[in-house]
MIZA-377101 format. One record per residue (C-alpha): x, y, z; residue number from 1. Coordinates in Angstrom, 2 decimals. Last residue first. Example, Ala and Ser with C-alpha at 12.3 -4.5 7.8 and 13.67 -1.06 7.14 Angstrom:
% MIZA-377101
{xx 13.67 | yy -1.06 | zz 7.14 | num 2}
{xx 12.30 | yy -4.50 | zz 7.80 | num 1}
END
This chain:
% MIZA-377101
{xx -4.19 | yy 47.40 | zz -60.69 | num 330}
{xx -3.27 | yy 43.85 | zz -61.91 | num 329}
{xx 0.55 | yy 45.12 | zz -62.85 | num 328}
{xx 2.00 | yy 42.10 | zz -61.08 | num 327}
{xx 3.98 | yy 44.52 | zz -58.57 | num 326}
{xx 0.23 | yy 46.07 | zz -57.85 | num 325}
{xx -1.20 | yy 42.55 | zz -57.22 | num 324}
{xx 1.92 | yy 41.64 | zz -54.97 | num 323}
{xx 0.93 | yy 44.89 | zz -52.50 | num 322}
{xx 4.34 | yy 45.69 | zz -50.82 | num 321}
{xx 5.43 | yy 48.60 | zz -53.61 | num 320}
{xx 1.81 | yy 50.32 | zz -52.79 | num 319}
{xx 1.72 | yy 50.50 | zz -49.39 | num 318}
{xx -0.53 | yy 49.46 | zz -46.69 | num 317}
{xx -2.38 | yy 47.09 | zz -48.89 | num 316}
{xx -0.28 | yy 44.33 | zz -47.18 | num 315}
{xx 1.68 | yy 44.99 | zz -43.61 | num 314}
{xx -0.80 | yy 42.60 | zz -41.68 | num 313}
{xx -0.31 | yy 39.87 | zz -44.11 | num 312}
{xx 1.56 | yy 37.52 | zz -41.96 | num 311}
{xx -1.33 | yy 38.40 | zz -39.11 | num 310}
{xx -3.84 | yy 36.72 | zz -41.74 | num 309}
{xx -7.14 | yy 38.26 | zz -42.05 | num 308}
{xx -10.00 | yy 36.56 | zz -40.57 | num 307}
{xx -11.95 | yy 34.18 | zz -42.17 | num 306}
{xx -15.81 | yy 34.53 | zz -42.96 | num 305}
{xx -17.90 | yy 32.34 | zz -41.32 | num 304}
{xx -19.45 | yy 35.27 | zz -38.82 | num 303}
{xx -19.55 | yy 37.74 | zz -41.82 | num 302}
{xx -21.15 | yy 34.99 | zz -44.24 | num 301}
{xx -23.65 | yy 34.37 | zz -41.32 | num 300}
{xx -24.95 | yy 37.64 | zz -40.63 | num 299}
{xx -25.37 | yy 38.52 | zz -43.98 | num 298}
{xx -27.44 | yy 35.03 | zz -45.16 | num 297}
{xx -29.81 | yy 33.97 | zz -42.55 | num 296}
{xx -29.36 | yy 36.93 | zz -40.42 | num 295}
{xx -29.91 | yy 39.99 | zz -42.70 | num 294}
{xx -32.10 | yy 37.61 | zz -45.38 | num 293}
{xx -34.45 | yy 36.32 | zz -42.53 | num 292}
{xx -35.02 | yy 40.45 | zz -41.19 | num 291}
{xx -35.37 | yy 41.90 | zz -44.38 | num 290}
{xx -38.29 | yy 38.83 | zz -45.72 | num 289}
{xx -39.77 | yy 39.66 | zz -42.25 | num 288}
{xx -40.22 | yy 43.00 | zz -42.69 | num 287}
{xx -41.84 | yy 42.87 | zz -46.68 | num 286}
{xx -44.50 | yy 40.18 | zz -45.09 | num 285}
{xx -44.88 | yy 42.71 | zz -42.18 | num 284}
{xx -45.58 | yy 45.41 | zz -44.63 | num 283}
{xx -47.42 | yy 42.97 | zz -46.92 | num 282}
{xx -49.60 | yy 42.26 | zz -44.12 | num 281}
{xx -50.12 | yy 46.36 | zz -43.11 | num 280}
{xx -51.46 | yy 46.28 | zz -46.89 | num 279}
{xx -49.81 | yy 47.84 | zz -50.25 | num 278}
{xx -51.16 | yy 50.32 | zz -52.87 | num 277}
{xx -54.53 | yy 51.02 | zz -51.02 | num 276}
{xx -53.71 | yy 54.70 | zz -51.16 | num 275}
{xx -53.81 | yy 54.74 | zz -47.31 | num 274}
{xx -51.42 | yy 51.92 | zz -47.33 | num 273}
{xx -48.98 | yy 53.55 | zz -49.70 | num 272}
{xx -48.82 | yy 56.70 | zz -47.23 | num 271}
{xx -48.55 | yy 54.68 | zz -44.17 | num 270}
{xx -45.16 | yy 53.06 | zz -45.74 | num 269}
{xx -43.91 | yy 56.14 | zz -46.87 | num 268}
{xx -44.41 | yy 57.78 | zz -43.19 | num 267}
{xx -43.28 | yy 54.53 | zz -41.52 | num 266}
{xx -39.69 | yy 54.39 | zz -43.36 | num 265}
{xx -39.31 | yy 58.34 | zz -42.84 | num 264}
{xx -40.07 | yy 58.20 | zz -39.15 | num 263}
{xx -42.04 | yy 61.66 | zz -38.89 | num 262}
{xx -43.29 | yy 60.70 | zz -35.46 | num 261}
{xx -39.67 | yy 59.86 | zz -34.39 | num 260}
{xx -39.07 | yy 63.64 | zz -34.70 | num 259}
{xx -41.33 | yy 64.63 | zz -31.81 | num 258}
{xx -40.41 | yy 61.65 | zz -29.47 | num 257}
{xx -36.67 | yy 62.79 | zz -30.03 | num 256}
{xx -37.52 | yy 66.35 | zz -29.05 | num 255}
{xx -39.59 | yy 65.54 | zz -25.95 | num 254}
{xx -36.81 | yy 62.95 | zz -24.86 | num 253}
{xx -34.05 | yy 66.36 | zz -25.10 | num 252}
{xx -31.25 | yy 65.74 | zz -26.32 | num 251}
{xx -27.61 | yy 65.99 | zz -24.25 | num 250}
{xx -28.11 | yy 62.28 | zz -22.92 | num 249}
{xx -27.47 | yy 60.31 | zz -25.89 | num 248}
{xx -24.71 | yy 58.21 | zz -24.35 | num 247}
{xx -22.62 | yy 58.36 | zz -26.92 | num 246}
{xx -19.81 | yy 55.53 | zz -27.54 | num 245}
{xx -21.85 | yy 53.56 | zz -30.07 | num 244}
{xx -21.45 | yy 56.47 | zz -32.17 | num 243}
{xx -23.31 | yy 59.76 | zz -32.67 | num 242}
{xx -26.37 | yy 58.64 | zz -30.48 | num 241}
{xx -29.37 | yy 57.05 | zz -32.24 | num 240}
{xx -32.32 | yy 58.08 | zz -33.77 | num 239}
{xx -30.19 | yy 60.42 | zz -36.20 | num 238}
{xx -32.32 | yy 62.89 | zz -37.53 | num 237}
{xx -32.76 | yy 64.99 | zz -41.03 | num 236}
{xx -33.52 | yy 68.53 | zz -42.76 | num 235}
{xx -32.04 | yy 67.79 | zz -46.12 | num 234}
{xx -29.49 | yy 70.53 | zz -47.48 | num 233}
{xx -28.94 | yy 70.21 | zz -51.24 | num 232}
{xx -26.18 | yy 72.63 | zz -52.46 | num 231}
{xx -25.21 | yy 72.57 | zz -56.27 | num 230}
{xx -22.33 | yy 72.69 | zz -58.50 | num 229}
{xx -21.99 | yy 73.83 | zz -62.04 | num 228}
{xx -24.24 | yy 74.08 | zz -64.87 | num 227}
{xx -23.34 | yy 71.63 | zz -67.21 | num 226}
{xx -25.96 | yy 69.60 | zz -67.54 | num 225}
{xx -25.37 | yy 67.09 | zz -64.87 | num 224}
{xx -25.13 | yy 69.64 | zz -62.39 | num 223}
{xx -28.59 | yy 70.89 | zz -62.85 | num 222}
{xx -29.74 | yy 67.67 | zz -63.62 | num 221}
{xx -28.57 | yy 66.35 | zz -59.91 | num 220}
{xx -30.17 | yy 69.23 | zz -58.29 | num 219}
{xx -33.40 | yy 69.11 | zz -59.94 | num 218}
{xx -33.86 | yy 65.06 | zz -59.32 | num 217}
{xx -32.75 | yy 65.74 | zz -55.55 | num 216}
{xx -35.65 | yy 68.20 | zz -55.12 | num 215}
{xx -38.31 | yy 65.78 | zz -56.44 | num 214}
{xx -36.11 | yy 62.68 | zz -54.63 | num 213}
{xx -36.07 | yy 64.29 | zz -51.38 | num 212}
{xx -39.92 | yy 65.30 | zz -51.52 | num 211}
{xx -40.43 | yy 61.68 | zz -51.95 | num 210}
{xx -38.12 | yy 60.70 | zz -48.87 | num 209}
{xx -40.07 | yy 62.66 | zz -46.74 | num 208}
{xx -37.56 | yy 62.86 | zz -43.78 | num 207}
{xx -35.05 | yy 65.45 | zz -45.07 | num 206}
{xx -37.96 | yy 67.83 | zz -45.62 | num 205}
{xx -35.78 | yy 70.25 | zz -48.00 | num 204}
{xx -33.66 | yy 73.41 | zz -47.99 | num 203}
{xx -32.07 | yy 74.26 | zz -51.54 | num 202}
{xx -29.30 | yy 75.53 | zz -53.11 | num 201}
{xx -27.82 | yy 77.50 | zz -56.19 | num 200}
{xx -24.13 | yy 78.20 | zz -55.95 | num 199}
{xx -22.83 | yy 81.91 | zz -55.89 | num 198}
{xx -20.02 | yy 81.47 | zz -53.74 | num 197}
{xx -21.36 | yy 83.83 | zz -50.79 | num 196}
{xx -25.28 | yy 82.16 | zz -51.02 | num 195}
{xx -23.09 | yy 78.63 | zz -49.65 | num 194}
{xx -24.35 | yy 79.83 | zz -46.25 | num 193}
{xx -27.95 | yy 80.21 | zz -47.04 | num 192}
{xx -28.25 | yy 76.14 | zz -47.68 | num 191}
{xx -27.00 | yy 75.41 | zz -44.23 | num 190}
{xx -29.97 | yy 77.14 | zz -42.34 | num 189}
{xx -28.06 | yy 77.19 | zz -38.76 | num 188}
{xx -25.99 | yy 80.33 | zz -39.68 | num 187}
{xx -23.73 | yy 81.23 | zz -36.59 | num 186}
{xx -22.76 | yy 77.61 | zz -35.99 | num 185}
{xx -21.58 | yy 75.74 | zz -32.91 | num 184}
{xx -24.76 | yy 76.38 | zz -30.08 | num 183}
{xx -27.21 | yy 76.45 | zz -32.95 | num 182}
{xx -26.20 | yy 73.29 | zz -34.63 | num 181}
{xx -26.44 | yy 71.68 | zz -30.99 | num 180}
{xx -23.50 | yy 69.54 | zz -29.29 | num 179}
{xx -23.34 | yy 66.31 | zz -28.45 | num 178}
{xx -21.75 | yy 64.67 | zz -31.83 | num 177}
{xx -22.31 | yy 67.27 | zz -34.29 | num 176}
{xx -26.01 | yy 67.97 | zz -33.83 | num 175}
{xx -28.90 | yy 69.18 | zz -35.95 | num 174}
{xx -29.31 | yy 66.12 | zz -38.27 | num 173}
{xx -28.80 | yy 68.54 | zz -41.03 | num 172}
{xx -27.53 | yy 65.93 | zz -43.77 | num 171}
{xx -25.85 | yy 68.28 | zz -46.54 | num 170}
{xx -25.59 | yy 66.84 | zz -50.13 | num 169}
{xx -23.15 | yy 68.57 | zz -52.05 | num 168}
{xx -23.51 | yy 67.76 | zz -55.76 | num 167}
{xx -20.53 | yy 68.38 | zz -58.17 | num 166}
{xx -20.22 | yy 68.82 | zz -61.60 | num 165}
{xx -17.46 | yy 71.43 | zz -61.47 | num 164}
{xx -18.05 | yy 75.59 | zz -62.44 | num 163}
{xx -14.44 | yy 75.99 | zz -62.04 | num 162}
{xx -14.84 | yy 79.20 | zz -59.70 | num 161}
{xx -17.85 | yy 77.54 | zz -58.35 | num 160}
{xx -16.07 | yy 74.28 | zz -57.14 | num 159}
{xx -12.94 | yy 75.86 | zz -56.33 | num 158}
{xx -15.06 | yy 78.21 | zz -53.70 | num 157}
{xx -17.12 | yy 75.35 | zz -52.46 | num 156}
{xx -13.85 | yy 73.65 | zz -51.90 | num 155}
{xx -12.19 | yy 76.24 | zz -49.89 | num 154}
{xx -15.51 | yy 76.95 | zz -47.75 | num 153}
{xx -15.78 | yy 73.65 | zz -46.77 | num 152}
{xx -12.06 | yy 72.60 | zz -46.37 | num 151}
{xx -11.69 | yy 75.28 | zz -43.76 | num 150}
{xx -14.32 | yy 73.66 | zz -41.22 | num 149}
{xx -17.52 | yy 74.77 | zz -40.26 | num 148}
{xx -19.62 | yy 72.77 | zz -42.48 | num 147}
{xx -18.52 | yy 69.33 | zz -40.99 | num 146}
{xx -20.92 | yy 70.08 | zz -37.93 | num 145}
{xx -23.70 | yy 69.77 | zz -40.93 | num 144}
{xx -22.96 | yy 66.48 | zz -41.96 | num 143}
{xx -21.99 | yy 65.83 | zz -45.46 | num 142}
{xx -22.53 | yy 63.92 | zz -48.61 | num 141}
{xx -20.37 | yy 64.23 | zz -51.63 | num 140}
{xx -22.06 | yy 63.83 | zz -55.34 | num 139}
{xx -19.48 | yy 63.68 | zz -58.04 | num 138}
{xx -20.99 | yy 63.63 | zz -61.31 | num 137}
{xx -20.83 | yy 61.40 | zz -64.72 | num 136}
{xx -21.35 | yy 62.75 | zz -67.94 | num 135}
{xx -17.63 | yy 62.34 | zz -68.57 | num 134}
{xx -15.95 | yy 64.55 | zz -70.54 | num 133}
{xx -12.22 | yy 63.56 | zz -69.40 | num 132}
{xx -11.35 | yy 66.74 | zz -68.22 | num 131}
{xx -15.20 | yy 67.36 | zz -66.82 | num 130}
{xx -14.72 | yy 64.04 | zz -64.95 | num 129}
{xx -11.41 | yy 64.32 | zz -63.41 | num 128}
{xx -12.01 | yy 68.08 | zz -62.03 | num 127}
{xx -15.61 | yy 66.33 | zz -60.10 | num 126}
{xx -13.24 | yy 63.68 | zz -58.84 | num 125}
{xx -10.94 | yy 66.58 | zz -57.27 | num 124}
{xx -14.46 | yy 68.17 | zz -56.21 | num 123}
{xx -15.11 | yy 65.21 | zz -54.33 | num 122}
{xx -11.59 | yy 65.10 | zz -52.73 | num 121}
{xx -11.50 | yy 68.58 | zz -51.38 | num 120}
{xx -15.12 | yy 67.68 | zz -49.74 | num 119}
{xx -13.93 | yy 64.78 | zz -48.67 | num 118}
{xx -11.93 | yy 65.21 | zz -45.35 | num 117}
{xx -14.11 | yy 67.80 | zz -43.91 | num 116}
{xx -14.60 | yy 65.88 | zz -40.57 | num 115}
{xx -11.36 | yy 62.76 | zz -40.87 | num 114}
{xx -13.13 | yy 59.62 | zz -40.71 | num 113}
{xx -13.76 | yy 58.86 | zz -44.48 | num 112}
{xx -16.17 | yy 56.56 | zz -46.23 | num 111}
{xx -15.19 | yy 55.90 | zz -49.25 | num 110}
{xx -14.73 | yy 56.28 | zz -53.06 | num 109}
{xx -18.14 | yy 54.31 | zz -54.00 | num 108}
{xx -17.91 | yy 54.00 | zz -57.85 | num 107}
{xx -19.69 | yy 50.88 | zz -57.77 | num 106}
{xx -15.87 | yy 48.90 | zz -58.96 | num 105}
{xx -14.50 | yy 51.62 | zz -56.29 | num 104}
{xx -16.06 | yy 50.16 | zz -53.41 | num 103}
{xx -15.13 | yy 51.43 | zz -50.35 | num 102}
{xx -16.17 | yy 51.26 | zz -46.43 | num 101}
{xx -13.86 | yy 53.45 | zz -44.34 | num 100}
{xx -15.74 | yy 54.70 | zz -41.59 | num 99}
{xx -16.97 | yy 51.01 | zz -39.89 | num 98}
{xx -13.79 | yy 48.89 | zz -40.45 | num 97}
{xx -10.71 | yy 50.06 | zz -42.98 | num 96}
{xx -8.55 | yy 46.52 | zz -42.81 | num 95}
{xx -11.36 | yy 43.80 | zz -42.78 | num 94}
{xx -10.16 | yy 43.14 | zz -46.32 | num 93}
{xx -11.76 | yy 46.52 | zz -47.50 | num 92}
{xx -15.04 | yy 45.55 | zz -48.83 | num 91}
{xx -14.86 | yy 42.85 | zz -46.24 | num 90}
{xx -14.02 | yy 39.13 | zz -47.54 | num 89}
{xx -10.86 | yy 39.12 | zz -45.02 | num 88}
{xx -12.83 | yy 39.59 | zz -41.89 | num 87}
{xx -12.99 | yy 42.88 | zz -39.62 | num 86}
{xx -16.37 | yy 42.06 | zz -38.54 | num 85}
{xx -17.71 | yy 45.59 | zz -40.03 | num 84}
{xx -15.85 | yy 44.30 | zz -43.23 | num 83}
{xx -17.76 | yy 41.49 | zz -43.14 | num 82}
{xx -20.79 | yy 43.86 | zz -42.86 | num 81}
{xx -20.10 | yy 45.38 | zz -45.91 | num 80}
{xx -19.17 | yy 42.46 | zz -47.78 | num 79}
{xx -22.41 | yy 40.92 | zz -47.06 | num 78}
{xx -24.31 | yy 43.82 | zz -48.38 | num 77}
{xx -22.69 | yy 43.95 | zz -51.70 | num 76}
{xx -21.49 | yy 47.44 | zz -52.86 | num 75}
{xx -23.96 | yy 48.55 | zz -55.22 | num 74}
{xx -24.28 | yy 52.64 | zz -54.58 | num 73}
{xx -27.15 | yy 51.88 | zz -52.29 | num 72}
{xx -25.01 | yy 49.79 | zz -50.25 | num 71}
{xx -22.30 | yy 51.94 | zz -49.84 | num 70}
{xx -24.81 | yy 54.88 | zz -48.76 | num 69}
{xx -26.00 | yy 52.71 | zz -46.20 | num 68}
{xx -22.48 | yy 51.53 | zz -44.61 | num 67}
{xx -21.31 | yy 55.50 | zz -44.19 | num 66}
{xx -21.90 | yy 57.02 | zz -41.37 | num 65}
{xx -18.06 | yy 57.95 | zz -41.51 | num 64}
{xx -17.84 | yy 60.96 | zz -44.25 | num 63}
{xx -19.08 | yy 60.74 | zz -47.44 | num 62}
{xx -18.20 | yy 60.03 | zz -51.10 | num 61}
{xx -19.80 | yy 59.28 | zz -54.24 | num 60}
{xx -18.82 | yy 58.99 | zz -58.46 | num 59}
{xx -21.52 | yy 58.92 | zz -60.44 | num 58}
{xx -22.20 | yy 55.40 | zz -62.34 | num 57}
{xx -22.75 | yy 52.92 | zz -59.50 | num 56}
{xx -25.42 | yy 55.09 | zz -58.36 | num 55}
{xx -26.91 | yy 57.16 | zz -61.04 | num 54}
{xx -29.08 | yy 60.50 | zz -59.55 | num 53}
{xx -32.84 | yy 60.14 | zz -58.45 | num 52}
{xx -32.34 | yy 57.15 | zz -56.49 | num 51}
{xx -29.16 | yy 58.13 | zz -55.12 | num 50}
{xx -30.46 | yy 61.71 | zz -53.33 | num 49}
{xx -33.80 | yy 59.72 | zz -52.07 | num 48}
{xx -32.01 | yy 56.54 | zz -50.81 | num 47}
{xx -29.33 | yy 58.37 | zz -48.99 | num 46}
{xx -31.33 | yy 61.22 | zz -47.15 | num 45}
{xx -34.71 | yy 59.09 | zz -46.91 | num 44}
{xx -32.45 | yy 56.91 | zz -44.70 | num 43}
{xx -31.71 | yy 59.32 | zz -41.89 | num 42}
{xx -33.94 | yy 58.24 | zz -38.74 | num 41}
{xx -31.45 | yy 54.97 | zz -38.39 | num 40}
{xx -27.69 | yy 55.67 | zz -39.84 | num 39}
{xx -25.05 | yy 53.91 | zz -37.42 | num 38}
{xx -21.87 | yy 55.36 | zz -36.37 | num 37}
{xx -19.43 | yy 52.24 | zz -35.10 | num 36}
{xx -15.68 | yy 53.07 | zz -33.85 | num 35}
{xx -13.70 | yy 50.21 | zz -33.35 | num 34}
{xx -14.89 | yy 46.70 | zz -32.79 | num 33}
{xx -18.00 | yy 44.63 | zz -34.16 | num 32}
{xx -18.50 | yy 41.34 | zz -33.29 | num 31}
{xx -18.67 | yy 42.61 | zz -29.58 | num 30}
{xx -22.07 | yy 41.27 | zz -28.86 | num 29}
{xx -23.21 | yy 44.66 | zz -28.25 | num 28}
{xx -21.47 | yy 45.56 | zz -31.78 | num 27}
{xx -23.47 | yy 42.99 | zz -33.52 | num 26}
{xx -26.67 | yy 44.25 | zz -31.88 | num 25}
{xx -25.77 | yy 47.78 | zz -33.11 | num 24}
{xx -24.95 | yy 46.30 | zz -36.95 | num 23}
{xx -28.14 | yy 44.39 | zz -36.31 | num 22}
{xx -29.69 | yy 47.72 | zz -36.10 | num 21}
{xx -28.04 | yy 49.17 | zz -39.12 | num 20}
{xx -28.97 | yy 46.55 | zz -40.95 | num 19}
{xx -32.62 | yy 46.80 | zz -40.26 | num 18}
{xx -32.50 | yy 49.98 | zz -41.10 | num 17}
{xx -31.36 | yy 49.55 | zz -44.14 | num 16}
{xx -33.28 | yy 46.81 | zz -45.22 | num 15}
{xx -36.43 | yy 48.68 | zz -44.21 | num 14}
{xx -35.01 | yy 51.81 | zz -46.68 | num 13}
{xx -34.43 | yy 49.41 | zz -49.54 | num 12}
{xx -38.17 | yy 48.03 | zz -48.83 | num 11}
{xx -39.69 | yy 51.48 | zz -48.68 | num 10}
{xx -37.06 | yy 52.56 | zz -51.75 | num 9}
{xx -38.51 | yy 48.85 | zz -53.76 | num 8}
{xx -42.73 | yy 50.18 | zz -52.44 | num 7}
{xx -42.23 | yy 53.88 | zz -53.69 | num 6}
{xx -40.89 | yy 52.85 | zz -57.25 | num 5}
{xx -43.61 | yy 50.08 | zz -58.02 | num 4}
{xx -46.55 | yy 52.84 | zz -56.60 | num 3}
{xx -44.91 | yy 55.56 | zz -59.23 | num 2}
{xx -42.56 | yy 58.27 | zz -58.26 | num 1}
END
């Protein structure tokens, strides 16, 4: 990556961090309800991988920590925030909330609340791509704890057997809700678990976006060239609890301090400053611009958007009660 790419990715990660922090504040203000799983600390994973792919062209699916992935794929941040606010202008018309961001226009095929649920869906999309002869790939983001689901093993076996164009990206943040990985999983290094399916795999520092990007380019090229699936494990860390209802009391403060020293945003910022490619003042202005954009455009849009109408409560639940479908618009 050249200096311009690095600065662009720095801004994108910084935007994601401030966006998620503002979501936290809005939840405390009771403007966001339901479940809310935040992404701070893991930004290099989504941006490093998707920047090496073709966001908006390739198909992407993930679990319930999904806001940042959707935005990187091209979803409008205003619509994502409006969805969190439960508004009609949201990406799922306010019906899905945090765990169900969806944007088919940009091939972001959703966040899913069921742990392990995206695995077979990702492989289904990959099968569809192969049958149609397209040049897209299917990218499935997953958490380390999801790998203990039966769908993980069934899906990997099928993907390898049929040589499907699917990239599995494990964002290993070391915890499944409040349980540390070494207390729940016999093989802690997740990339080793796929050897039984003859799938090439790699483990990379998920806090260094340059390393993530380099590894992702190799993985994406492997999948897109028709060589079958690939598994990429990114070692990362979430700074907040599993969700807003998580007190985070189970993690040692020393561990949290250690990981905070490897913040993906600060690491890239300091590298750029050291190389003379930006100054501390440049970064401050970037941060100010991001905060201003989030508050005065994104939050403003969400707050001023209309609530869904009560009389349309059942709309979008079934295809036959959606007038758009009846009219042939879909």
